[in-house]
N, C-alpha and C positions, 0 to 999 in steps of 0.2 A: 504494500500500500504506500509506504513512504517513497519507494523508488519512482513513482509516477511524477514526483516533483523534481527529480534529478535530471534535468534536461540540458544543462550546459556541459560543454567539453572542458575538462580540467586537465591540463598537462602536468605531470609530476616530473620535476627535474631532480636528479640525484647527483651528488658530488662524486667525481672520480679523480684519482691522482694519476698523472701521466709524467713520465720522466722527460725532461727537456733536452737530454743529450749532453748537457754540461754538468751533470751531477745534481741538478736541482729538480724540484717537482712542481708541476703546474696543476692547480686545482681547477677543474672545469665542471660545469653542470650540463648533463646530457639528459635528453628526454627518456625516461624510464617506461612510462606508459601514459595513456590518455584514459581518464575515467569520466563517467557521467556524474555530475554533481550540481550544486546550486551555490552561487555566490551572493552574499548580501553585505552591503556597506554597513559598518557600525559607526564610523566617524570619518569625516573628511574635513580638511581645513588647510590653511596656509600659515606658516610661522616664519619669523625672521630669525635666522641663526647665523651669528658672526657676519652680520650685514649682508647675508644672502637669503633670498626668498626660498623657502623649502615647503614642498607640498607634503602633507601628512595624510595618509589614508590607511584606515584600519578596516578589516572586513572579516567575515566568517564564511568558511566554505563547509558545506554539508556534503558528506559522501556516505555511500553504503558501508555498513559494518563489514569488516574484513579487508577494507582497502589498505594497501601498504603505503603509508605516509609516515615519514620520520620528522622529528623536530629540525633536522639539518637539511631537509628538502626545500625546494622552492616550487611554487605552483604558478601556472600560467593560465590566466582567465582572459579571454577576449584580447589576446596579444599583450597583456600587461603581466609582468612578473611580480610575484609577491613572495616574501620571506615567511616561512612558517614560524609562528611564535609559540603556539601551544596546540597539542592534539588531545582531544577529550572524547571519551566514551561516556556520554551522559548517564549518570546513575548506574554505570556498569551494566547496562541492560543489553549491550551489543545489538542495538537496533540501527544505529548510525553513528558516524563520527562528526564532531564539530571541531573544525580547525581554524584557529585564529591566525590571521595573517596581517602583515603590514607591507606597504608598497616598497618594492625593491627597485624596479625599473619600468618605465613606461614603454621602452623599446627593447625588444629581445636582441 
């Protein structure tokens, strides 16, 4: 029943480490999978930080229970990348996941 509301494509990006050939490691985020979910804005605004305008966006993504999302992942919704802040299984009922996110990048 809950799954009928999960209509948006949500890309899950997971960090991978790649050797750069010079002894260093490059951390990159690659698409792990695309899931059906729902995104909802919680807060949006603009703030001035160190004399620079900064856009602040917080949201919540709803996914089906059993979805593989880690706190270190990033989620892509409508071409906008968000950093995962918290992953919650409400009341431990395993019906769905609620994932709090914040804006990371408006361009992939």
